[in-house]
Steps between C-alpha positions, in 0.01 A plus 500: 500500500386168644770243564478152353364230735776389732732784400709674763341843549841653570681361199662730248315571174561276200815597315669638809845352578370413847208299362666166563606580856353320799200662674590750767490387859264661748726731701407508872440847642466396862851388596790687663696507173235710327458724806874564517533619138169521308644722227731219391190298417328791330803553276504132408125499436526785252719293271197283427256782423254720689386221734631193679347194673530508879392304805348723769487221759526121476235393249396854404619594150463835326648725232695811599507808275848653518488767227366851559310538173348151532399575860309806386326299228371258761414759765314726257301234316228363732302363206770237439652470847247452781567529873228260622693201637195273466631466144809319634465156340757318714331618819154395378633160404658436842859517373600775745564400866229658715750571778739680265641815663430704186126431487395780739663744257347339190165338581185685396337745736209728399711813514632756254827309454346179366206633298454635149266724304199663661543312828859621529391858435228479767735363767794722405279810516401411857866454597643807326227732627538369855878545489449851365335592830826444689640826631872535423576700814320251721672211323841656565415550868387138532825378344703718736317377810545136403864567411557665839348200676712247308822701538444515876510120514867490393651847535648426846684190372724664241428218253195405297373303204332772296323245283326293766476766771406797285431469126301177541286613792429861405271434200323216682413727791417788266243292314338407828464874555374567147246215523381610846588169669424437869793363700429126481408502131810706420724254684358205308514687170865585558584138585312339211622740229858454614465121484355516147783722375761273661338179370442359849195271539321702235174304512450569871617859459254555215215365712592734786528794262154431358349460845636823648418712193141372494476597868635845415244547220219396735615751764532784249154436356359554848740772611657681202804717559736732316692218331538317169288204612204726575550698177494178295180395676340838427609510134219505239642178348313318777766240574392176664680384815710250305597769249583741782723244666686435178553868417661532843716195426628648175558840660705354782676246278588761238603749767684316775751278319600757235515779758730319740731404216503853361593642842764238578658494153528879496654504848753239389586711197554814708693330781718310254628834377670551834727200441835504317473403134132593468387608150545872440126567460433362847586667827394693804421804284244309291149640524234261623293568187796400282559183702136398459514559126824300476336208681192512276731469202761253620347304790123541464322373814278270295735361240277247322120500515192637316389151397308486171332213317497507117146449372647298209844390381688822419835539328725764653807557280556129439387378843156343522308582818261213557136572576394477865857482634649757741701778337682724748663836441855539623505866596865459602604352166293748300661789687848366420421432133809605297262675261438762770864603537449868417201530730670316784800731485275778631280266708191657343215468750247441225658199333539232767223244552521458877144639534372293208316636196166471326159457667652331808766765569553551873230736633701590810824637352476837679418374853751216466775746410401732784507214754847385395637854487366583846618173656854535363536867593372423851755228576789699347410814695436317828813283478741716298809279546348182356751272331486149361619234743615280209651575160233594246611208286433264789128564546279205408189512282186304581426222248171518318372553147309825541697738719841662530525488876775500759513236772642750747656845508731510807617846609685661790478848650553695821247386763262768628201506732156408370275803470140403430418178687234582759524396866420137560479412131692192397593387148403151388711221648811408302593139448861526388803625689647629174215632288137562593240285329182705536276240335563211737379555853561150636811432702756250374602405853419152632178489704533492878261285706336728759473394867157655526222594262608823335275792425388519136765674295414840366465516123821633348444827320619539145667797333181686414350473850831608650517799267146602599608494865753771421318707237126499555366574150 
């Protein structure tokens, strides 16, 4: 049903008691209030129908689907809901700030996330068949080696931030391994992807990301290896360099941020069970598999995403979705839809939408689960007396429209000696006396004027180069 010219696309249908109410306000999804209690907003949004108007960042408006059945209708109907963000009218017309922190997650790239039809099938086939070549046993060993290296950086202290020192770094380093990155390229890739996810100088970070991935593609064309980059290059789809770079972007983007949140959120759930007053279903006896499933239901790592663009004005149970405007799926709200009460009581693994649905369903569900499972079991087995250093209710969540992500996960434990760090190997320099900041290698101290001409400073190694110094892979 097409709305009348000038009509509010979110107004109630004629005859409804709400028809005379004022238009809904765009609810911001990027502030600390939303991060602290997103389900309060989802509950309020449901009172207005299956969708609600939101603001993803200043000047970036969208519609958020908050009902499970409506989410499936969008996800499973590519003929009416396209993924190609070149359809985004406001962006084409210059109404979206070009330095907006959400653009790297929304702007068009020629990859399987932002394409439709035959082109999507061609690119997705290259990605899925390359991922299928990953060996599960080798993947587990790679996760364990990286986990050992990261744990060694803090195990002698007796305290750690398991978000920034473990869950955040492990998938970044793992993807350097999976992509076959040399040391310098891996360091830059780690730095730029972290900056994009954290919304820090995203234009510069995006430029650096593009530059280092194009270098990687060039190297692998000349010297292929046993890695995903080389497999994509060798795939019969015949991907161009630009397409190769953007498949790597979507693989890392879709793997790193969700993976770190899945690991950290599950660890929080399990460690919270050690504290007095924790819910009965949580506790030290909880299986890691059950914790992961609980997180996918109740705190999905990517809470709101899967941006679609209606090809025409479409009515969805009384809400009109305007053509060429962003429509996002709230996986978190869909999973907590009251209509799923019976299913949620048993936490049925097949009903939640954390992996998506339809033609764009996540192609890496199995390896992603294996990575999280291995990483969590490794830290719990290596540091068996882990406990939260703050009450579970006191942890803070990182603001942002797309993710459900902790700011930090402080823990304490009995200090023990590091086991795997090789002789002479040094971790990247830390810049904070309290918490390490592995993505900033410049010192905050005031410069000192030298009395003589100093020797050129050696280039500071990043996390990937430092890891390679310990585990030559």
